[in-house]
SEBA-958543 format. One record per atom (N, C-alpha, C): residue in three letters; z, y, x. Coordinates in steps of 0.1 Angstrom, whole numbers, padded with zeros to 4 digits, always signed. Layout:
AlaZYX
...
END
This chain:
Met+0711+1028+0137
Met+0715+1038+0144
Met+0714+1042+0154
Gln+0714+1029+0164
Gln+0717+1021+0177
Gln+0702+1026+0183
Ile+0691+1025+0177
Ile+0678+1027+0181
Ile+0670+1040+0177
Gly+0678+1050+0170
Gly+0676+1062+0162
Gly+0669+1065+0152
Val+0672+1056+0141
Val+0664+1056+0131
Val+0673+1061+0119
Asp+0671+1070+0114
Asp+0676+1075+0100
Asp+0673+1068+0087
Val+0681+1068+0080
Val+0680+1057+0068
Val+0687+1070+0054
Ala+0680+1068+0044
Ala+0685+1071+0033
Ala+0685+1062+0024
Phe+0692+1058+0015
Phe+0692+1047+0006
Phe+0702+1048-0007
Pro+0705+1044-0020
Pro+0715+1046-0031
Pro+0727+1039-0023
Ile+0736+1039-0027
Ile+0749+1038-0028
Ile+0752+1022-0032
His+0758+1016-0028
His+0762+1000-0035
His+0769+1004-0044
Ser+0768+0996-0057
Ser+0773+0998-0070
Ser+0787+0992-0072
Ala+0790+0987-0058
Ala+0803+0979-0056
Ala+0814+0990-0047
Arg+0808+1000-0043
Arg+0815+1011-0034
Arg+0817+1023-0044
Asn+0828+1028-0043
Asn+0829+1043-0048
Asn+0828+1049-0039
Ser+0826+1064-0047
Ser+0821+1077-0037
Ser+0832+1087-0044
Asp+0843+1094-0036
Asp+0854+1103-0039
Asp+0850+1112-0028
Phe+0842+1123-0036
Phe+0838+1135-0031
Phe+0849+1144-0028
Arg+0865+1142-0029
Arg+0874+1149-0029
Arg+0883+1144-0014
Arg+0874+1133-0007
Arg+0879+1130+0005
Arg+0868+1131+0014
Gly+0870+1132+0027
Gly+0862+1136+0043
Gly+0860+1148+0045
Lys+0850+1153+0051
Lys+0844+1165+0053
Lys+0836+1171+0044
Arg+0837+1182+0038
Arg+0834+1188+0025
Arg+0820+1195+0035
Leu+0809+1192+0030
Leu+0797+1202+0034
Leu+0787+1210+0023
Gly+0793+1203+0010
Gly+0788+1212-0004
Gly+0797+1208-0015
Lys+0786+1212-0027
Lys+0792+1206-0036
Lys+0788+1191-0039
Lys+0796+1182-0039
Lys+0794+1166-0039
Lys+0784+1162-0027
Asp+0786+1168-0017
Asp+0782+1167-0002
Asp+0793+1164+0008
His+0794+1154+0013
His+0808+1147+0023
His+0800+1140+0033
Leu+0814+1142+0045
Leu+0807+1130+0052
Leu+0818+1128+0056
Val+0817+1110+0054
Val+0828+1101+0055
Val+0829+1089+0065
Gln+0839+1084+0068
Gln+0837+1070+0082
Gln+0840+1058+0073
Trp+0828+1052+0076
Trp+0826+1037+0070
Trp+0836+1029+0082
Arg+0842+1020+0078
Arg+0851+1009+0087
Arg+0843+0998+0089
Lys+0842+0991+0100
Lys+0837+0982+0103
Lys+0844+0964+0092
Pro+0834+0963+0082
Pro+0841+0951+0075
Pro+0845+0939+0082
Ile+0851+0930+0077
Ile+0855+0913+0084
Ile+0842+0907+0087
Lys+0842+0901+0098
Lys+0831+0892+0105
Lys+0824+0884+0096
Pro+0811+0884+0093
Pro+0807+0875+0082
Pro+0805+0865+0090
Glu+0803+0848+0083
Glu+0804+0837+0087
Glu+0791+0837+0096
Trp+0782+0841+0091
Trp+0769+0836+0102
Trp+0764+0846+0113
Met+0776+0856+0116
Met+0773+0864+0127
Met+0784+0861+0139
Asp+0778+0859+0151
Asp+0786+0854+0161
Asp+0796+0866+0168
Asp+0805+0862+0174
Asp+0814+0874+0177
Asp+0811+0882+0188
Ala+0801+0878+0196
Ala+0796+0890+0206
Ala+0788+0901+0198
Thr+0780+0893+0188
Thr+0773+0907+0179
Thr+0782+0915+0170
Tyr+0795+0908+0166
Tyr+0802+0916+0161
Tyr+0814+0925+0169
Arg+0813+0923+0180
Arg+0818+0932+0189
Arg+0813+0943+0194
Asp+0802+0941+0194
Asp+0791+0953+0196
Asp+0790+0962+0187
Phe+0797+0962+0175
Phe+0791+0971+0166
Phe+0808+0983+0164
Pro+0803+0996+0163
Pro+0817+1005+0165
Pro+0827+0998+0154
Asp+0838+1002+0154
Asp+0848+1002+0147
Asp+0844+1009+0132
Tyr+0839+1023+0135
Tyr+0834+1029+0122
Tyr+0825+1035+0125
Ile+0815+1042+0116
Ile+0805+1048+0117
Ile+0806+1063+0108
Thr+0803+1071+0112
Thr+0803+1085+0102
Thr+0787+1087+0094
Ile+0790+1083+0082
Ile+0779+1087+0075
Ile+0775+1100+0060
Arg+0768+1104+0056
Arg+0770+1116+0049
Arg+0764+1106+0032
Glu+0773+1112+0024
Glu+0775+1105+0013
Glu+0768+1121+0002
Val+0758+1122-0008
Val+0751+1133-0014
Val+0745+1128-0028
Phe+0755+1133-0035
Phe+0748+1135-0050
Phe+0736+1141-0055
Val+0725+1137-0058
Val+0714+1138-0061
Val+0710+1138-0076
Ser+0700+1147-0084
Ser+0694+1144-0095
Ser+0680+1148-0093
Ser+0671+1141-0103
Ser+0659+1142-0103
Ser+0655+1144-0115
Asp+0651+1156-0122
Asp+0644+1160-0134
Asp+0629+1159-0134
Arg+0626+1152-0144
Arg+0613+1154-0151
Arg+0609+1160-0164
Ala+0597+1162-0168
Ala+0597+1170-0179
Ala+0598+1160-0188
Gly+0603+1161-0200
Gly+0598+1149-0208
Gly+0606+1140-0209
Phe+0616+1133-0198
Phe+0623+1126-0192
Phe+0639+1128-0191
Arg+0649+1119-0190
Arg+0660+1122-0190
Arg+0663+1124-0174
Ser+0671+1133-0167
Ser+0675+1132-0156
Ser+0682+1124-0148
Lys+0680+1117-0138
Lys+0682+1107-0133
Lys+0691+1111-0120
Ser+0704+1108-0117
Ser+0718+1109-0109
Ser+0715+1098-0101
Arg+0720+1099-0091
Arg+0722+1086-0078
Arg+0729+1092-0067
Val+0740+1087-0060
Val+0746+1089-0043
Val+0738+1081-0038
Leu+0732+1093-0028
Leu+0724+1086-0017
Leu+0731+1085-0005
Val+0730+1074+0003
Val+0738+1072+0017
Val+0728+1077+0028
Thr+0731+1087+0037
Thr+0723+1087+0050
Thr+0727+1090+0058
Thr+0722+1090+0068
Thr+0722+1090+0084
Thr+0719+1106+0090
Phe+0712+1114+0078
Phe+0709+1125+0086
Phe+0724+1136+0077
Leu+0729+1137+0089
Leu+0744+1146+0086
Leu+0743+1160+0090
Asp+0733+1163+0094
Asp+0734+1180+0091
Asp+0726+1183+0078
Pro+0734+1191+0070
Pro+0730+1198+0058
Pro+0718+1211+0063
Asn+0719+1215+0071
Asn+0711+1230+0074
Asn+0696+1223+0081
Thr+0698+1213+0087
Thr+0685+1203+0086
Thr+0678+1196+0077
Val+0686+1189+0071
Val+0682+1179+0059
Val+0691+1183+0045
Ser+0689+1190+0039
Ser+0695+1193+0025
Ser+0694+1184+0015
Lys+0703+1185+0009
Lys+0703+1179-0003
Lys+0688+1176-0016
Lys+0680+1187-0017
Lys+0670+1188-0023
Lys+0660+1180-0015
Asn+0660+1181+0003
Asn+0651+1170+0011
Asn+0653+1158+0007
Leu+0664+1159+0005
Leu+0673+1134+0002
Leu+0664+1134-0009
Gly+0665+1142-0020
Gly+0662+1139-0031
Gly+0645+1136-0032
Glu+0636+1147-0024
Glu+0627+1143-0028
Glu+0618+1131-0016
Leu+0628+1132-0004
Leu+0627+1119+0003
Leu+0630+1107-0006
Tyr+0639+1107-0014
Tyr+0639+1092-0021
Tyr+0627+1088-0028
Asn+0622+1104-0036
Asn+0611+1096-0044
Asn+0600+1092-0038
Tyr+0596+1094-0025
Tyr+0588+1089-0018
Tyr+0587+1073-0017
Arg+0596+1069-0023
Arg+0599+1052-0021
Arg+0588+1048-0026
Trp+0582+1050-0035
Trp+0570+1044-0043
Trp+0555+1046-0035
Met+0557+1052-0027
Met+0545+1052-0016
Met+0549+1039-0010
Ile+0557+1033-0006
Ile+0560+1020+0001
Ile+0553+1008-0007
Glu+0560+1009-0018
Glu+0553+0999-0030
Glu+0535+0999-0029
Val+0532+1014-0031
Val+0516+1014-0027
Val+0509+1008-0016
Asn+0519+1014-0006
Asn+0512+1009+0006
Asn+0514+0992+0007
Leu+0519+0983+0003
Leu+0526+0969+0003
Leu+0513+0964-0004
Arg+0512+0968-0017
Arg+0500+0969-0025
Arg+0487+0967-0021
Ser+0481+0977-0009
Ser+0469+0981-0005
Ser+0470+0966+0006
Ile+0480+0967+0013
Ile+0482+0952+0025
Ile+0479+0938+0017
Lys+0483+0939+0009
Lys+0487+0925+0000
Lys+0472+0922-0009
Glu+0468+0933-0017
Glu+0461+0928-0031
Glu+0447+0936-0024
Thr+0447+0946-0019
Thr+0431+0955-0012
Thr+0424+0944-0001
Met+0438+0940+0006
Met+0430+0935+0019
Met+0435+0921+0020
His+0436+0917+0006
His+0442+0902+0007
His+0449+0893+0016
Met+0458+0903+0014
Met+0468+0893+0026
Met+0483+0884+0017
Asp+0476+0886+0004
Asp+0491+0879-0005
Asp+0488+0862-0001
Ile+0475+0858+0001
Ile+0477+0844+0006
Ile+0470+0842+0019
Leu+0479+0838+0029
Leu+0475+0833+0043
Leu+0470+0822+0045
Arg+0463+0822+0056
Arg+0458+0807+0058
Arg+0458+0800+0067
Gly+0467+0808+0080
Gly+0472+0800+0089
Gly+0482+0785+0086
Lys+0478+0776+0096
Lys+0485+0764+0095
Lys+0500+0764+0106
Thr+0500+0773+0111
Thr+0514+0772+0123
Thr+0520+0788+0122
Pro+0533+0789+0125
Pro+0538+0802+0124
Pro+0533+0814+0132
Glu+0530+0807+0146
Glu+0519+0817+0156
Glu+0508+0820+0148
Ile+0497+0815+0140
Ile+0489+0820+0135
Ile+0491+0826+0123
Val+0502+0825+0116
Val+0504+0832+0106
Val+0508+0844+0107
Arg+0520+0849+0119
Arg+0523+0856+0130
Arg+0507+0867+0134
Lys+0501+0859+0135
Lys+0487+0869+0140
Lys+0477+0874+0130
Glu+0480+0867+0120
Glu+0474+0874+0106
Glu+0477+0885+0098
Ile+0492+0884+0102
Ile+0501+0897+0095
Ile+0497+0907+0105
Trp+0496+0906+0118
Trp+0497+0915+0129
Trp+0482+0921+0128
Ala+0473+0913+0124
Ala+0460+0918+0120
Ala+0455+0928+0111
His+0462+0921+0105
His+0464+0930+0089
His+0472+0946+0087
Leu+0481+0945+0096
Leu+0486+0956+0097
Leu+0482+0965+0106
Leu+0476+0961+0115
Leu+0466+0968+0125
Leu+0454+0973+0119
Ala+0447+0967+0112
Ala+0435+0975+0103
Ala+0441+0983+0092
Tyr+0452+0977+0089
Tyr+0457+0988+0076
Tyr+0456+1002+0085
Asn+0464+1003+0095
Asn+0468+1017+0100
Asn+0452+1023+0106
Leu+0442+1014+0110
Leu+0429+1020+0113
Leu+0425+1026+0101
Val+0424+1022+0089
Val+0420+1025+0079
Val+0426+1041+0075
Arg+0440+1041+0075
Arg+0448+1051+0071
Arg+0446+1062+0084
Lys+0441+1060+0095
Lys+0438+1069+0102
Lys+0423+1075+0101
Ile+0413+1069+0095
Ile+0400+1073+0093
Ile+0403+1080+0080
Met+0414+1075+0070
Met+0415+1085+0061
Met+0421+1098+0061
Thr+0428+1098+0072
Thr+0435+1111+0074
Thr+0425+1119+0081
Gln+0415+1115+0090
Gln+0403+1122+0095
Gln+0395+1127+0081
Ser+0393+1120+0074
Ser+0381+1126+0064
Ser+0393+1138+0056
Ala+0405+1134+0053
Ala+0413+1145+0045
Ala+0416+1158+0053
Asn+0414+1158+0068
Asn+0415+1173+0072
Asn+0403+1176+0078
Cys+0390+1169+0076
Cys+0381+1174+0076
Cys+0371+1179+0063
His+0379+1176+0051
His+0373+1181+0041
His+0385+1190+0033
Ser+0392+1195+0039
Ser+0409+1199+0032
Ser+0416+1192+0024
Lys+0417+1180+0025
Lys+0424+1174+0014
Lys+0438+1167+0020
Lys+0446+1163+0010
Lys+0455+1153+0017
Lys+0453+1141+0018
Pro+0458+1133+0031
Pro+0455+1118+0029
Pro+0462+1111+0018
Arg+0472+1113+0009
Arg+0473+1104-0002
Arg+0465+1110-0012
Glu+0458+1117-0012
Glu+0449+1122-0022
Glu+0439+1109-0022
Leu+0433+1105-0014
Leu+0421+1099-0008
Leu+0423+1082-0017
Ser+0413+1077-0017
Ser+0417+1062-0023
Ser+0417+1052-0013
Phe+0426+1043-0010
Phe+0423+1035-0002
Phe+0410+1024-0002
Lys+0413+1022-0012
Lys+0404+1009-0017
Lys+0390+1016-0014
Leu+0385+1032-0019
Leu+0371+1032-0013
Leu+0369+1034+0000
Ala+0378+1041+0008
Ala+0380+1038+0022
Ala+0374+1027+0030
Leu+0379+1015+0023
Leu+0379+1003+0026
Leu+0365+0997+0023
Gln+0358+1001+0012
Gln+0346+0997+0008
Gln+0337+1003+0018
Met+0338+1020+0024
Met+0329+1024+0027
Met+0329+1022+0042
Ile+0341+1019+0049
Ile+0339+1014+0062
Ile+0332+0999+0062
Glu+0333+0990+0053
Glu+0324+0981+0054
Glu+0313+0981+0051
Ala+0307+0993+0042
Ala+0296+0990+0040
Ala+0288+1000+0051
Phe+0295+1006+0058
Phe+0287+1011+0070
Phe+0286+1002+0083
Arg+0298+0991+0081
Arg+0296+0980+0094
Arg+0286+0971+0090
Gln+0283+0970+0078
Gln+0274+0963+0079
Gln+0261+0965+0083
Ala+0258+0979+0077
Ala+0248+0989+0083
Ala+0248+0988+0095
Gly+0253+0986+0104
Gly+0255+0989+0113
Gly+0255+0998+0124
Ile+0261+1010+0112
Ile+0261+1026+0116
Ile+0279+1029+0118
Phe+0284+1021+0121
Phe+0298+1023+0119
Phe+0303+1022+0133
Ser+0305+1033+0139
Ser+0307+1038+0153
Ser+0314+1055+0154
Glu+0321+1054+0161
Glu+0332+1068+0164
Glu+0320+1076+0173
Lys+0314+1070+0181
Lys+0308+1076+0191
Lys+0293+1082+0187
Asn+0288+1076+0174
Asn+0276+1085+0165
Asn+0285+1095+0158
Lys+0281+1106+0164
Lys+0287+1116+0153
Lys+0283+1121+0141
Ile+0269+1117+0138
Ile+0261+1118+0128
Ile+0267+1107+0115
Ser+0264+1098+0119
Ser+0270+1085+0111
Ser+0285+1084+0108
Tyr+0294+1087+0117
Tyr+0309+1090+0115
Tyr+0313+1099+0106
Ala+0307+1114+0108
Ala+0308+1123+0098
Ala+0303+1120+0082
Gln+0295+1110+0083
Gln+0289+1110+0064
Gln+0299+1100+0063
Leu+0306+1092+0073
Leu+0317+1082+0070
Leu+0327+1090+0064
Leu+0328+1098+0068
Leu+0342+1110+0065
Leu+0341+1117+0054
Thr+0329+1120+0051
Thr+0325+1126+0039
Thr+0321+1117+0026
Ala+0321+1104+0028
Ala+0320+1095+0017
Ala+0333+1090+0015
Val+0344+1087+0026
Val+0355+1083+0020
Val+0362+1098+0015
Ala+0360+1111+0013
Ala+0367+1121+0010
Ala+0359+1122-0003
Tyr+0351+1115-0009
Tyr+0343+1121-0020
Tyr+0352+1117-0037
Lys+0363+1109-0036
Lys+0366+1102-0049
Lys+0380+1109-0045
Thr+0389+1117-0051
Thr+0403+1116-0052
Thr+0413+1110-0061
Val+0419+1105-0059
Val+0433+1096-0070
Val+0439+1108-0075
Gly+0446+1105-0087
Gly+0454+1116-0093
Gly+0465+1115-0088
Asn+0475+1125-0090
Asn+0490+1127-0084
Asn+0496+1120-0098
Arg+0502+1106-0094
Arg+0514+1099-0101
Arg+0530+1102-0096
Pro+0531+1108-0097
Pro+0548+1110-0091
Pro+0555+1101-0103
Arg+0566+1091-0093
Arg+0575+1084-0101
Arg+0567+1073-0111
Arg+0556+1073-0110
Arg+0546+1060-0116
Arg+0557+1048-0119
Trp+0555+1039-0126
Trp+0560+1029-0129
Trp+0553+1016-0136
Glu+0549+1007-0133
Glu+0543+0996-0138
Glu+0549+0987-0139
Pro+0550+0978-0150
Pro+0556+0965-0153
Pro+0554+0956-0143
Arg+0559+0946-0138
Arg+0552+0935-0130
Arg+0549+0923-0141
Arg+0536+0923-0140
Arg+0530+0911-0152
Arg+0515+0907-0147
Val+0514+0896-0148
Val+0501+0890-0140
Val+0489+0891-0152
Lys+0481+0898-0146
Lys+0469+0900-0153
Lys+0460+0889-0157
Arg+0458+0880-0149
Arg+0449+0868-0151
Arg+0457+0856-0151
Arg+0451+0850-0161
Arg+0457+0836-0170
Arg+0457+0827-0157
Pro+0463+0817-0152
Pro+0457+0808-0147
Pro+0451+0793-0156
Lys+0441+0792-0147
Lys+0433+0779-0154
Lys+0441+0766-0156
Ala+0440+0756-0168
Ala+0443+0748-0174
Ala+0438+0739-0170
Phe+0440+0738-0154
Phe+0435+0723-0145
Phe+0449+0721-0139
Pro+0450+0707-0138
Pro+0465+0703-0128
Pro+0461+0710-0113
Lys+0471+0712-0107
Lys+0473+0716-0094
Lys+0467+0703-0084
Leu+0457+0708-0071
Leu+0453+0701-0063
Leu+0463+0698-0052
Gln+0469+0686-0055
Gln+0480+0682-0044
Gln+0475+0672-0033
Met+0463+0664-0036
Met+0461+0656-0023
Met+0444+0661-0020
Ala+0443+0657-0009
Ala+0430+0657-0004
Ala+0418+0653-0016
Arg+0407+0664-0017
Arg+0398+0666-0026
Arg+0391+0652-0026
Cys+0389+0647-0016
Cys+0382+0633-0014
Cys+0388+0621-0022
Leu+0400+0620-0023
Leu+0410+0608-0028
Leu+0408+0612-0041
Tyr+0408+0623-0050
Tyr+0402+0624-0063
Tyr+0390+0622-0068
Arg+0380+0622-0058
Arg+0364+0613-0058
Arg+0365+0602-0056
Gly+0374+0592-0050
Gly+0374+0578-0050
Gly+0370+0577-0035
Asn+0369+0585-0026
Asn+0357+0582-0014
Asn+0365+0574-0008
Arg+0357+0559+0000
Arg+0363+0551+0008
Arg+0365+0555+0020
Met+0356+0563+0025
Met+0358+0571+0040
Met+0372+0574+0040
Cys+0372+0583+0027
Cys+0387+0591+0028
Cys+0399+0582+0028
Tyr+0396+0570+0022
Tyr+0409+0562+0025
Tyr+0412+0557+0035
Ser+0401+0551+0038
Ser+0403+0546+0052
Ser+0407+0554+0064
Leu+0403+0569+0060
Leu+0411+0575+0073
Leu+0426+0581+0068
Ser+0429+0579+0058
Ser+0445+0581+0057
Ser+0454+0570+0058
END
């Protein structure tokens, strides 16, 4: 809230929501004040004093209906305090978009292979992460341009296909935004395939590939070979 970022998240299970209290905004929609809790042990006194004694937040009851499934209801806590600007329906739709966060993380970690970082120092690891995020945003930028040129939504396009097309054009030496003909061909190739609309998709967290039945490599490889030079260096 201090840096001007609004949030919306489910209320903690240990906190009760009494919609009879606070400033009523609508049916099961009100403004309440949350008081500052006792200082945690890990927080210093100066930081604790900088926080206000209380904050005004909005609690709203929303439900999501899906054909063939039970409706799910939850209480959302948000800093969008004006119901005329952000309605209950808007908050419910916004919360359903949380799935896109999982998709974005999967694209960065799996499709762009950031699941294993190869840096040996914290500084290099940070550089790896920032490089992946920069590349991810650039790919999303091209996807947005492609969607606008071909009357599609950016989320309808395949991130993996876009990454493959960019790599193919780069290897061919024709990946340049200054070359309008090749860049237009790239945008057409990125928009060639659309992904299906999968709202509220749920995937079980299971590993598809089985690990191989070999012991783990816990020493230098030359030590397993019995290399004398490796022993002398160690």
